C-alpha positions in Angstrom: 28.6 79.2 57.0 31.0 76.2 57.3 30.8 76.4 61.1 27.0 76.2 61.1 27.1 72.9 59.1 29.4 71.2 61.6 27.9 68.2 63.4 27.1 68.2 67.1 29.7 65.5 67.9 32.6 67.7 66.5 31.7 70.6 68.7 31.8 68.3 71.8 35.2 67.0 70.9 36.6 70.6 70.5 35.2 71.7 73.9 36.7 68.7 75.6 40.1 69.4 74.0 39.9 73.0 75.2 39.0 71.9 78.8 42.0 69.5 78.7 44.4 72.3 77.6 43.1 74.6 80.4 43.8 72.0 83.1 47.2 70.9 81.6 49.3 73.5 83.5 48.0 72.2 86.9 48.7 68.6 85.9 52.2 69.5 84.7 52.9 71.3 88.1 51.7 68.2 89.9 54.0 66.0 87.8 57.0 68.2 88.4 56.7 68.0 92.2 58.4 64.9 93.6 56.5 63.3 96.5 58.3 63.1 99.9 60.1 59.9 100.6 60.1 58.8 97.0 63.3 57.1 95.8 64.2 55.7 92.5 64.7 51.9 92.3 68.3 50.8 91.8 69.5 49.3 88.5 70.3 45.6 89.2 71.8 42.8 87.2 68.3 41.4 86.5 67.5 44.5 84.4 70.4 43.8 82.1 71.5 40.1 82.4 73.4 39.9 79.1 75.7 42.9 79.9 77.4 45.3 77.5 78.0 44.6 73.8 81.1 46.7 73.4 83.8 48.2 75.6 83.8 51.9 76.3 86.5 53.9 78.1 87.4 57.4 79.3 90.7 58.9 80.3 91.7 62.1 82.0 95.0 63.8 82.9 95.9 64.9 86.4 98.5 67.5 87.7 101.9 66.5 89.1 101.1 67.5 92.6 98.2 64.9 92.8 100.5 62.0 91.9 101.4 60.9 95.5 97.8 61.2 96.7 96.4 59.2 93.8 99.1 56.6 94.2 98.1 56.1 97.8 94.3 56.0 97.3 94.2 54.1 94.0 93.6 50.6 95.6 90.4 52.1 97.2 89.4 53.5 93.8 89.8 50.1 92.2 87.8 48.5 95.0 84.9 51.0 94.5 84.9 50.6 90.7 85.1 46.8 91.1 81.6 46.8 92.7 80.3 48.2 89.4 82.5 45.8 87.3 84.5 48.8 85.9 88.2 48.6 85.4 90.5 51.5 86.4 94.2 52.0 85.5 96.6 54.7 86.8 99.5 55.7 84.5 102.1 57.6 86.5 104.5 58.0 83.5 101.9 59.8 81.3 100.0 61.3 84.3 96.6 59.9 83.3 93.7 57.8 84.7 91.6 55.5 82.6 88.3 53.7 83.3 86.8 51.1 81.0 83.9 48.6 81.0 84.3 44.8 81.3 82.2 41.8 80.2 80.6 41.7 83.6 79.4 45.4 83.5 75.6 45.4 83.5 74.9 49.1 84.3 75.3 51.3 81.1 75.5 54.4 83.2 78.3 53.1 85.4 81.1 54.2 83.0 79.7 57.8 83.1 79.9 57.8 86.9 83.4 56.3 86.8 84.4 59.1 84.3 83.1 61.7 86.8 85.0 60.0 89.6 88.4 60.3 87.9 87.6 63.9 86.9 86.8 64.9 90.5 90.0 63.1 91.8 92.0 65.1 89.2 90.4 68.4 90.5 91.7 67.9 94.1 88.5 66.5 95.5 89.3 64.0 98.3 88.5 60.3 97.7 85.9 60.2 100.5 83.8 62.8 98.8 84.4 61.7 95.2 83.2 58.1 95.8 79.7 59.4 96.5 79.4 60.1 92.7 78.9 56.3 92.3 75.5 56.6 94.1 72.3 56.9 92.0 71.0 60.2 93.6 74.3 62.0 93.5 75.6 64.1 90.5 78.6 66.4 90.0 79.3 69.7 88.2 82.7 71.1 87.3 82.3 74.9 86.7 85.1 76.5 84.7 85.6 80.1 86.0 89.0 80.9 84.7 87.8 82.5 81.5 84.9 84.5 83.0 87.1 87.4 84.2 89.9 88.9 82.1 91.9 90.7 84.8 93.8 88.1 86.9 93.9 90.2 90.1 90.1 90.8 89.8 89.6 87.1 89.3 91.6 86.1 92.4 89.6 88.7 94.5 86.2 87.3 93.3 87.3 83.7 93.8 88.4 84.6 97.4 85.0 86.3 97.9 83.4 82.9 97.1 85.4 81.2 99.8 84.9 84.0 102.4 86.8 84.7 105.6 88.2 81.3 106.9 85.9 79.5 104.4 82.7 80.7 106.1 80.8 81.7 102.9 81.7 78.3 101.2 80.5 76.4 104.3 77.2 78.3 104.4 76.7 77.5 100.7 77.4 73.8 101.3 74.9 73.7 104.2 72.1 75.4 102.2 72.5 73.3 99.0 73.5 70.0 100.6 76.5 69.9 98.2 80.2 69.5 98.6 82.0 72.4 96.9 85.7 72.5 96.1 87.4 75.7 94.7 90.7 74.8 93.1 92.6 76.8 90.5 90.4 77.8 87.5 87.5 75.4 88.4 84.9 74.9 91.0 83.9 71.3 91.6 80.5 70.6 93.1 79.0 67.2 94.3 75.4 66.7 95.4 71.8 66.5 94.3 70.7 68.0 90.9 68.7 70.8 92.6 71.6 71.7 94.8 74.1 71.8 91.9 71.8 74.2 90.0 71.9 76.6 93.0 75.7 76.3 93.3 76.3 77.0 89.7 74.0 80.1 89.9 75.9 81.4 93.0 79.4 80.8 91.4 78.4 82.5 88.1 76.9 85.5 89.9 80.0 85.9 92.0 82.2 86.0 88.9 79.9 88.7 87.6 80.7 90.9 90.6 77.5 90.0 92.6 78.4 89.2 96.2 77.5 85.6 97.3 75.8 86.8 100.5 72.8 88.0 98.5 72.2 84.6 97.0 72.8 82.9 100.3 70.1 85.1 101.9 67.6 84.1 99.2 68.5 80.4 99.7 67.9 80.7 103.5 64.4 82.2 102.8 63.6 79.5 100.3 64.6 76.9 102.8 62.2 78.2 105.4 59.4 78.6 102.9 59.8 75.0 101.7 59.1 73.7 105.2 55.5 75.1 105.1 53.2 72.8 103.1 50.8 75.6 102.2 53.4 77.9 100.9 55.2 75.2 98.9 52.6 75.5 96.1 52.5 79.3 96.0 54.7 81.8 94.3 57.6 83.0 96.4 58.6 86.2 94.6 56.9 88.4 97.2 59.0 86.9 100.0 62.3 86.9 98.2 64.5 90.1 98.6 65.1 92.2 95.5 68.6 93.7 95.5 69.2 96.7 93.3 72.5 97.6 91.8 73.8 100.8 93.3 75.0 103.5 90.9 78.7 103.7 91.3 80.5 107.0 91.4 81.6 108.4 88.1 85.1 107.7 87.0 87.5 110.4 87.8 88.4 112.4 84.7 92.1 112.9 83.9 93.6 116.4 84.4 95.1 116.4 80.9 92.5 115.5 78.3 93.9 114.4 74.9 91.6 115.7 72.2 91.4 113.4 69.3 91.9 115.0 65.9 89.4 114.6 63.2 90.2 111.7 60.8 91.3 112.8 57.4 92.3 110.4 54.6 95.0 112.8 53.3 98.5 112.7 54.8 99.9 115.8 56.6 101.7 118.4 54.5 105.5 117.9 54.0 107.6 120.3 56.1 109.6 122.9 54.2 113.3 122.3 53.8 116.0 125.0 54.4 116.3 125.5 50.6 112.6 126.1 50.3 112.7 128.7 53.0 115.7 130.5 51.3 113.8 130.5 48.0 110.7 132.0 49.6 112.7 134.8 51.4 115.0 135.4 48.3 118.3 134.6 50.2 119.0 131.7 47.9 119.9 134.1 45.0 122.3 136.3 47.1 126.1 136.0 47.0 128.0 134.2 49.6 129.7 137.4 50.8 126.3 139.0 51.3 125.0 136.0 53.1 128.0 136.0 55.5 127.6 139.7 56.1 123.9 139.2 57.1 124.8 136.3 59.4 127.4 138.4 61.1 125.0 141.3 61.6 122.4 138.9 63.1 125.1 137.5 65.4 126.1 141.0 66.5 122.5 142.0 67.2 122.1 138.9 69.4 125.3 139.6 71.2 124.3 143.2 71.9 120.9 142.0 73.3 122.7 139.6 75.6 125.2 142.2 76.8 122.4 144.6 77.7 120.6 141.9 79.7 123.8 141.1 81.6 124.4 144.8 82.4 120.9 145.2 83.7 121.3 142.1 85.9 124.6 143.5 87.3 123.2 147.0 87.9 120.3 145.6 89.9 122.7 145.0 92.8 123.7 148.7 92.9 120.2 150.2 92.8 119.2 151.2 96.4 115.9 149.8 97.6 113.0 152.2 98.1 112.8 153.4 101.7 109.5 153.3 103.5 108.2 156.6 104.7 108.6 157.2 108.4 105.5 157.2 110.5 104.4 160.8 111.6 104.6 161.3 115.3 101.4 162.6 116.8 102.0 165.5 119.1 100.9 165.0 122.7 98.2 167.5 123.8 99.6 170.5 125.8 99.3 170.1 129.5 96.6 172.3 131.0 98.2 175.2 133.0 97.6 175.1 136.7 95.4 177.9 138.1 97.4 179.0 141.1 94.9 181.7 142.1 92.1 179.2 142.4 94.3 177.0 144.6 95.2 179.8 146.9 91.6 180.8 147.4 90.8 177.1 148.3 93.6 177.1 150.9 92.3 180.3 152.5 88.8 179.0 152.7 90.1 175.8 154.4 91.9 177.9 157.0 88.9 180.1 157.8 86.8 177.0 158.5 86.6 176.1 162.2 86.9 172.3 162.5 86.9 171.9 166.3 88.3 173.9 169.3 90.8 176.6 168.5 94.4 176.1 169.7 95.5 177.4 173.2 98.6 179.4 172.0 98.2 180.1 168.4 101.6 180.5 166.6 101.9 183.5 164.4 102.3 182.8 160.7 105.8 183.3 159.4 106.4 186.4 157.2 107.5 185.1 153.9 108.4 188.5 152.5 111.1 189.1 155.2 112.6 185.7 154.6 113.0 186.3 150.9 114.8 189.7 151.5 117.3 188.0 153.9 118.1 185.4 151.3 118.8 188.0 148.7 121.2 189.9 151.0 123.2 186.8 151.7 123.6 186.0 148.0 124.8 189.6 147.3 127.4 189.4 150.0 128.8 186.2 148.8 
């Protein structure tokens, strides 16, 4: 009923608010996009002619091996800081660098840039690259990676994976993000634009989480090509980007000897029985010493007899002849078939009767075998 009594003007205002809320996401997207060629105006002395009210300073320590390099390039550092009217001091005894504002300092953010400059110099970034932090459109990010991996060997392998063979992976990352990246010890120092630093941090953190940097580099290459097209710049890029799935690694090899954990009990284990308790249980405690000695001697004699029998068995083994293998049975050769002499004689006779050509002119009579045998018998009897 209350809504029916509302005036007409109130309804118009509500509908206008709703229409504004509906169009707000589009307006926000337009506001977030930076037009091409736009550059922020530099902060000049005219913006803050009276300067700073109080002095502010920052100090940082540097390792011993950077002492000689910082000593050589410190005049150039002082010259670069002098343009922003910031004072820098190098203390070689304490091993520290300090930057502080002066009365002439007009830019309130200059001391923050000077602080980042000495931090980068302490993290082995060369002076030529570190000086770029004093520019308005350049920022830096020092990523601490030393505590992300517990195992030291694993950490060294993943850090080397970020560098790649001959620094090729790091060079590809620098080209795609337009940032200078320096991997040193337990930190990764990056220097470049804000959007590039965001990508560098993502790649470094993923590498320490055992995700190879080549996957992120591939997505960055696709994003770079898509950003060149003005039509695709407004659209969603998820359909173009590759989706890498984690492969299921092989199961861990189980140990041969598995140690089975016992069930937890709040009560302590039972106390082992002493020798006196064992004697009381068996009744030996109440026997006399002479009986005890006799029993011990009997036990010793039984053990000695068992040992002697074992030794005899071992000695007699050498005299036991080995079992001979049975000789293989010789198979009798089959009896030779007797020659049939009568059959051979008949064949010879048949061969003689056959006329194979002209008969001989003077046929020689066949020798009488019976007479020859009689003569041989006579000669043998005479001898």
